N, C-alpha and C positions, 0 to 999 in steps of 0.2 A: 615567223614563226614568234617571235620574242614577244610582239604587242598582241599575238593571238593566248599565249600562254599565260599572260598577266591579266588576261580577261577571260578566261576560258569559261568562266560561270555564265557568261552573259550568251556564249552559245549553247550551251547545257539549257539553260530558261529557254532560248529561241524555240531551238527542237524540242523540249519537252512540251512548250506551249505549242506548235504544230501538230503534236501527236494527241494532246488532250482537244483539240478542236476538230481533228478528225475522228474520234472514237463519236463525239458528239452529235456531231454534223450527221453520220452514218445513220444513229436513228432518228435525228430530226428530220431529215429529208423526207422521209413517209409523211411526214405532216404537211409539208407542200405539196406533194404529188398526189396529194387525194385529190385536189383540185382538178388536176389533169387527168388522172388515170378515170375517172367514172365516165368519160367522153370517148375511151378505147372500146371500140365494137369489134375488137377482134376476136375476142371470146366472150360469148354472153350468157346469159342464165333467164329463166322463165319459173324463178321458183318463188316468185312474190304474187301472193294471192290475188294483192290489189293493182296489178300491170298488166293492162293490155296487151302489151307487147314486149318481147327480151330486151332486157337491159344488160348494160356491161357486166362482165363477170366480176369487175374493179369498182364498181357503183355499190362501195360498201354502206350498210345501213348504220344508221346511229347505235346500236347494239353491238354491230361486227366490229365498228370503229372504236368501241370501248374496248372491247378484248385485245385488240391490235396496241393501243397503247397499253393495257394492264400488262401485257406479255412483256412488254421490257421492263415494267416494274416487278416483275414476279422475279427475273432473271438477275436484276439488281439486288434486291432483298436476299434471295437462296446465294446469292453469289458475293455478299459482302464479307461475311466474315471468312469464309474459305479464303479468297483471294487476299483481308488482311494477313492470314498465317500465311499465306505463302511468299507478301511481302516481306515480313520479317523474319521469315526462315530463310528466304534466298535472295534478298534483295530487291531492287527494283527493276533492275537492266532488262533481264530475262522473263522475268513476269508480267513487267507492263507491254514489253514486245509480244508475248505470247496473247495475254489481252488485243494487243493490235491487231494480231494477224485474225483471232475470231471476230474482229469487225469486221476485217475485211471480206472474209469468206462468208460471213451473213449476210454481208451487205450486197455481194455479188451475186449471190443465190434468191435473194428476194423477187426478181421479177418471174423467174423459174417458178420458183416457191408459189407465188400469187398465182396463177393460172395454172398449178397443179390441184393444190387443195389450199382451203383456209387453215387448215391446222398445218400443212408445211410451212405456210408464211407466219403462223403464231409462232413454232419451234424457230425461225430464223430470227423473228424479232427478240424471243426468248434469249438466245445467243448473243445478241446485240446489248441485252440488259446484262448480261454477264460480263461483256468486255466493259461496259461501261461504269460497272462496280469498281473497277480498278484505278479512274480518273483520278478521284479524290484520295485516293490513297498515294497515289503517284505524285500528286502537288504538295502534300505534306512530307513524303520521304527526300521529294527532292527539295524543298524548302530547307529542310533539318541540314541533308548532307552538305547542300552547296551554298545558301545564302549566307553570308556574314550576319550575325546578329544586328547590325547598324542596318541592316537593308532587308530587314524581313519583311516589313508591311509591302516594301518595291517590289519585291519577287513575290509576294502573295495577290499584288494589284495585277502585275503581267500574267501570272499565270490564272489566276481565275475569271480573267475575262475572256476565257475560251468558251463560255457560254453566249456571251452578247458577239462575237466573232465568228461562231459557227452559225449562229443566226444568221448574222449579215452575209456570209458565205453562202450558205446553203439559200437563203431566198432571193438574192441576187443572182446566183448562177443556176439554179434551178427553174426559177421563171424563165429563162432565157432558153436553156437546155429542155425545156417542156415543149416550148411552143416550136422552137426549133427540129428538135431532133427525136421529139417521144421522151415520156416518162422513165423507162428502161434506161437509158441513157445516163441519166442523170444518178442513179444506182452505180452506175458502171463508172461514171468519173469520179465518184466520191471513194470508191473502193479501190481506182486505181493510186489518187493521191494518197491514200492510208498508206497504201503498201511502200511507196516513196517514202514518207515522212518516220515509218517504224524503221526500216532498213536504215535511215539514217541516225533514229534512236540508237541501234543496235551499236552502231559503230562511234558514235559522241559521246553517251552516256557510260558512268561508272559509277559504281558504290562507294569507292573511297577514292575522293581527291590524292589523298597523298600517296595514293600507289600508282598514279596516272602519269605519264611521262609528258604527258600535254600539260601539266600544271605547272608553273613557274613556283619558286620557296615563294616568293613573293606573294603571290595569289594565294598560295596555300596558308600563307599566315595570317593574311587578311580575311580568307575564309574559315579559321578557326577561330579567331579570338573572342577570347573570353567566354569560350564555349566549354560546358561541362564533357566530362567524360561519358555522360549519356548522349550527348548531342554526338558526338562524334562515334560513339561505336552503336548504333538500333540494330546491329544484325544478331540474329540469334537470342536476342532479348523476350525474356518472357512477359506477355501482354499482361499489366495485372487488371484483369476486367473487375473483379470487385471493386478496387480501388476507384477505375473510371465509373462503374453506376451508382457510387455513393459521392462521388465529389460535387460538391454545390456548383463548383465553378464548370467542368466538364458538363452537369446537366443543363447548367444555364445557357452554355454553349451549345448543346443539341438542342435546345427548346428553341432558340434565336436560329440555328442553322434551318430547322424545321420550318418555321415558319416563312422565310424569305425564300429557301429553293422551292417550297410550294407555290409559290408566287412567280420563282424564274421559271419552272417548267410549265406553270399554267399558262403562262406567258406566251413562252416558245412554242409549245403544244398545239394552242388553240389562236393564237394569233393570225395565222395564214385563214383560217376560216373565218374568225370575226371580222375582217378586213375585208374578205372578198363577200360573205354573204350578208352580215350584217352591214357594215359602212357602205357596201355595193361599187367596190373598187374592183377593176377587172384583173385577171391573172398578173399580167406585167404588170399594173399599176400596184396591185398587192409587195410583190416582190421587192419592187423599188422603194415603196413607202416602209415598208418594214427594214428593210437594210438601213434606211435611210436613218429612223428612227432609233435604230441599236446602234447602228456605226457612229453616231454624233458623239454619244457619253461615254466611248471609250476612251479619250484620253483622261477623263478624269480619273480611272482606276490608277494611271500610275502619280495624278496629281496628289490624289487623297494617301496613297503610299510615302509619297516624298515629305509630306506635309508632317504625317505621323511619324516616319523614322527622324526627319532631322529639326521640327520644332521643339527646342527645348524647353520652352515658357509655360509650357502645362506639363501635368503628371502622364505617363502610360494610362493609368486608369482615366483618367478625364479625357483623355482624345479619343481613347477607346469607347466609353459612353455616348459620346458625341457622333462620332461615326456611326456606331449601332443604333443612335435612335432616330438617324436620317435614313440610312439604309434598311431598316427593317421596320421602325414606327411610322414615320410618314408615308411610306409607300403605302403602307394599309390605308393610311385615310386619303391616297391620289385614288387607290384603285376603287374605292367606296365610290367617289368624284365621277370615274370613270364610266362607271354604269349608269349613270344618271343624265349623261349628255345626251341630247336627241340624235338619231341617224341622220337631221338634215345637218347637222353641225360634223360631218367627219371628218374635217380636216383639223378641228378642233382636238378632237380622240388622237389623232396622230402626232399633234404636238404634244398632247400629256401625257402619251406613250413614251416620247424623249424624255419628259421629265422624268418619268417614271425610271425607267432604264439608268437616267442621270443619277438617283440619289441610290439606287441599287448596286453603281458602279463603286460605291464606297467602302461596301462590306468587308474589304481585304484590310482595312484598319480598325474593324470591328470585332465581331467574334471569331474570323480565321486570326487575325493577332492574338488574341488570347487563348486560343488553344495553342498556336505554335511557343508563345512563351509560358505557357503554363507546364504543358508537358513533352518529352521529347518524342514521344510517338501518339503526335497529332494524327499523324493519319488515319490512326484507328479510331479517334475521336471523332474526327470529321467525315470519315467515310461511312459510319454506321447509321447516320438519319438519311442518308440519299436515294434508298431504294423505297423507304415508306411511301415518301411523300406524293407520289402519282397514285395511289389511288384515292384521292380527293377528287380524281376528275374523272368527267363523264363527258356525255357528245353535247353537242350545242346545235340548236336547229333555230330558236326565236332568241329574240331580246331577252324575255323573262328568264328563262333556264341560265343565261347567262348571266344575269344580275345576279341570282341566288348562289353559283357558284363564287361568282366575286365577293359577295359578302359573306360565305362561310371560310373563304381564306383569308379575308381580313381579320377575324377573331384572333388567331394566335399571332398575326401582323402587328398587331396594336396593342397587345397585353405583354409581348415580350423583351421588348427592348429595355426594361430598365428590373427584369427579373435578376 
């Protein structure tokens, strides 16, 4: 127990990471199962005027897929400020737990909702979006409460890798489950894992390390070293929204977060469709190659965090500018290149996908760290932009619309890193 109490923050980060992965995977799994659902003829429809025979009830049109995606965005946008208020008022333990349970219930009900009515499916997706609104607030609060200042970027590197890891987990697992057990099982499996992870969260996490009997005095001193009173006590603090909205640093963080998260959501949402329809990989190949291209860069998250925290030969500002330029600006250029690669060179596209995710993995040492060092209520600053970004997205059918969406996403990417 002594070893655990001296490293209890590591356990907290690990469990928090699993919960973040669960909430993200629960809504991302729909993006992959679109490929499998269209072949399920257990329920059919004949409401399309251009169809000569009934098609699967779950073979959604591009317009329907757009609304299915936007339902998550709507839930996240509407839920952002209420979730932030609850985090500030009541802390993260039961707030994040409640968000997780909402995500688990909504994910469990999606198969039933999909066969009941399209509007029931949109409602379930909306609830997933509300739950997702808690992810970035949880990252910020967990970092402020449990990360020593000397390990801020390492914490952020570990926690913000949840998007990559959720994509790896979902694409790899869902591909095998869909082909072996059906698309409904993919949702049930994700829901079960989410319930397990959030039960662990309720048991392990506490908002006040100093009040936990599981934390040793040595561990507590390390966590609180050089922290201000604002960092040590964020509960029941009035959020200075006016100062946040007029702070050049916070506005710059928001711009960079908007630019980068637009690309992240875009890639995680439409990469399965791109690999399957545009690059012509099979369902199993799509799951494997996507998992590989996203998993390969994961260690760079921790490497970037360690370099940012431990390299003393450069100023904090210089390090943040460098990592932010790579993770935001360079990514915009690479995304533009991706849209011009011919379909016949599909493995080149896979390699470039890995390079893009490698650059994105360094964001923890860029604007994320800037927000954490600038304000103790960084979870409010970071979570404000997360719901807006998915309104950029639309359905993909051919190569040309894909190019247009990529170029639209590139505009904020290439203009924001030096803001």
